[in-house]
N, C-alpha and C positions, 0 to 999 in steps of 0.2 A: 549560732548565727553564721559563723564563718564557714562551717561545714555545709550549711544550707546554700550559701552563696556559691561555694565551690561546686556543689552539685548542680546548681542552675547553670553555671558557666560550662561545666562539662556537658550537660544536656544540650545547651544551645550550640556548643562547639560540635557535638556529634551530629546534630541536625544539619548544621552548615556543611560538614564534610559529606554527609549523605546527599545533600542538594548538589554540591560540586561534582560528586561522582555520577549522580544521576543525569546531569546535564552536560558533562564534559565530552568533548570530541576533538579530533585533530583539526588543525587549521582554523582560521577565523571564518565565521559565517559572513556571507556577503550582506552588506547593508546599503539601502538607498535604491533608487530606480536603476533598472538594468539596461537602460538605453532604449531607443526607439525599436519597434518591432521590425524585423527584417522581412523581405518578401518571402523567404523560405519559412519563417515562423508564421507569417500570415496564412500561407497555404496549409500549414499544419493546423493552425487554429480553425480554419474553415472545415477541415476534415473532422477534427475533434468535435466541433459544434454540430456537424451533421450526424455524427454517431450519437451524441447525447440527445439530440432532437428525435432521432428515430426511436431510440430505446425508451425515453421518458414520455414523449408526446405521442408519436405514431403508434407505439405498442402500449405504453402506459405501465400500470402496475404489473410486475413480473414475478412469477413463481407459482407454486402449487395453489395459491389462493386466487390466481387469475387464469382460469381455464383457457387454453389456446395460446397463451402468451409464449410458451416455450417453442411452439412451432414457428411463430413469427421471429423469435430470436434466432432459431436455427437457420432460417433462410437468410436472415440479414448477415449473420456471421460468415456463412459459407460464401456469400457474395464478397465480403470484405477480404476473406482469405484469398480468394481468387484474384482480387485486385492487387493485393500485396505480393502475390506469387508464391504462396506457401501452401502446404498440404496439412490438413488437420484431421486427426483421428477422433471420432465421436464414440463415447462409451458411457454406460450407466454407472452410477456409484450408489451404494447403499450402506447406510450406517444406522444402527439401532432401529431398523425398520423404516427409516426415512429414505426414500428413493430420490436421488439427484442425478445430475448429468454433467458431463464435462466434454470440452473440446480441447485437445492437446496438440500443439505444434512443437515438434522436436527439431532443433537445429544442431546437428552433430558437431561435437568438438574435435579439436585436432590433438595437440600434444597432451592435454589433460582430459581427453574425451570421456574417461570413465567417471569423472566427477561432474555433478550436475549443479547448475544454478537454476532454481525454480522461480518462476515469475507468475503470479496469479492475480485474478480479479473475479469477484463474484457478480453474476449476471442479474440476480433477483433483487427485488426491492421489498421493503416492508409492506404489509397488507394495506391497500388503499393509497399507497404513495407512488407518484410517478418516478421517484428515485433518481432525480437528475444528479445530485451530488452523491447520493448513496444508492446505487453505485455505478450509474452510467458514466460518471466522470472517471472512475478507475478503469473501467473497460475501455473507454475512449483513449485514455493516456497509454494504456498497455498496447492497444492496437497500433497507435502511432509509434511507439517504441519498436514494435515488431518490424516496421518498415526498415529501420536501421539495423536491428539485431539479426535480421534474416541473413546477413553476410557471415554470421558466425564468429566464434572466437576459440580459444584453446579448450575451454570447458564446454560441455554439452549444455544447451539451453532448453529448458522445458517451459513453454509458455502455455498456461492453462486457464481457460475461462470455465467457471462452473456455476451451477445453481446451488441453492441451499446454503448460502453464506450470510444472508440477511437475518435480522432478529426474527424469531427467538432462537434459531438454530446456531447462529454464529458462535464459534468458540466452544461448542459442546461436542460430546461424543456422537451426537446425531447429525453433525454437520457434514457436508460434502468434503470439507477439508480433512476431517478425520478419516473419512472413507478413502480419500485419495492418499493419505499417509499410509493407510493399510496396504494400498496397492503398491506404493513405493517399497514398503518393507518386504512384500511378497516377491518383488523383483530384485531385492538386494541393491537398491539404488544408493549410491553415495552422494548425498546432498551437501555441497559446500556451504550454501546459504540459500534461503528462500525469502522472497519478498511478496507481500500481499499489498496490492494497491487498492485502497479503500477510502472513498471520499477525498477527492483531489481537485475540487473545482472552485472553492470559495477562498478568496484572498482579499484582505481589507487593509488599507493604509492608515486608517484612523486609530488613534489611541483608544484603548478600552474595548476594542473589537475581539480580543482574545480573552477567553475565560480560562483561568488556571486554578485548580483547587489549592487551598492552603495545605502546606506552607510553600508550595512550589512556585507561587507567583513571584517569589523573591529571586528566582533564577531563570525565569522565562519571560519573554517580551509580552507587553500588553497590547501590542499591535499584531493583528492576525494576517500578516503578510508572508509568513514562512511556511515551508513544508516541514513536517515532523517525521523523524525516523524513530519508531517506537519498538522497544524490545524489553526483555527482562535482563537481570544481571548475568544470567548464563550465556547470553548472546552478545555481551558487551564487546568482545573482541571483533566479532563480525560487524557490529555496528560501527566501530571505529574505522574499519577498512572501508565500509560503504560510504560513510559521511566524508571521509578523506577524499575518496575518488570523486564524489559528487561536487564537493567544494572546489576541487582542483579544476573541474571541467565546466562549471556553470555559475553564472552570476545570478544567483537566486538565494534569498534568505533561507536558512535551514537551521533546525534545532534537533538535538538528540535527547530522547527521553528514555532512560533505562531505570526500571523500578522492579521490585519483587513481583512475582506473578500473582500474588494475592490481591493486587489492585485490579479492580474491574476493568479500568481503561486499558490495562495490559493484556488481560486474559480473555475478555469476552468477544473475541473476533477470530477470524480464520487463522491468523498467525498464532494465537494462543492454542488452538487445536493442533496445529503443526508442531509447536514446541512440546505440547503434552505427549506427542507421539515420538519425541526424541530428535526432531529436526531443528536446526538453528534458523529460526524464522523472525523476520522483522516486518513491521507494518509501515507503509509510507502513506501519509495522510495529511489532510488539512486540519485534523483533530476532530472532525465530525461535529457533534453537538456542543463541544466546547467553543466552537466558533460559529457554527451554523445551527441555530435553534430549531429550524424547520426540518432537519433530517428526520426521516421516518414519517413525515406528515404529507398531507395533500398539497402543501405549499412548497415542496422540494422540486422546484421547476427549473427549466433550462435558463430562464432569464436571470437567475442569480449567480451564474457561473462566469468566471473570468477566463475566456478562451485564449487570448494572447499569452497570459501567464501559464496556462496549462500547456500551451505549445512549447514555450521555453523550458518548462519543467520536464516535459517528455524528452526533449533533446538532452538535457542534463542527466536524466535518469538512464537513458540509453548509453551515454558515454560512461556513466558509472559502472553499468553492467559489463561493458566491453573491457573496462579497466580491471574489474574484479575477475574477468574471465582469463586473465593471463598472469595472476600473481598468487602467492601463497596466502591463504585465508586461515587465521588462527581465531579460535572462538573465545578464548579467555585472555 
């Protein structure tokens, strides 16, 4: 009996240590309201809302399942790049017979210019879905970040928008992320860290609005008001650097989720495909279906997104990237 009790205690202790490691990160997460929206944040919120509206409503479902949608996306992105004042290179990407497309903006680095920080968001949506949260929100936030990041930092920034990241291709060898990783390998790019911005528009203050699978509900909030940084245990060091920079720069609730890659929530997205190709990649997300049950459906509409919070988040993420652009990044 004593050995049984001892075994249970050891098991529970091990689970608790795993939970602590999986959710630990430097500095304290911000809690509570972030204060009234500033005029600068309101302008950013208006731009973000306009992008989400254009992609999810004016264009609608996007991808190979929606003929003609890519041409509409191309025209819209080129207009936005011109407004921001950056040049984008457009090129096809093919993986496992699946043809995708990417737009890449390169902001050359200075002292550490041979090292790259990769920032990505997928343009397509699930079949039949307007894809406001998944993933017009990620595209809109990254475009807004680009306005700040176009000034550059020590490391080279590669800001990439691609098709072929929505289900069922996301996270697989047939995804555009995998094809882009092959392109990086062929060019011998040294990637310090990669970020995939995927579903970044839904935030809720009420208790019970965040779903967390057992047993992780014991170490994560039940209120869906935070942004999540997601990675596997191999990218834990990079995550610590990223979360530290974000929390130092932004009054916005944040959580870190670091788990073995065998978990579907970790691997079945673009960041998983990048990690499978050997790159230290993190996903920045509102947790998708764990908070927003209409992701991937016809009900994923612009009206459910919180644009003021997305604006504040985009500023904090841009500050995070600029901070990472001038410091040593260790992966473990």
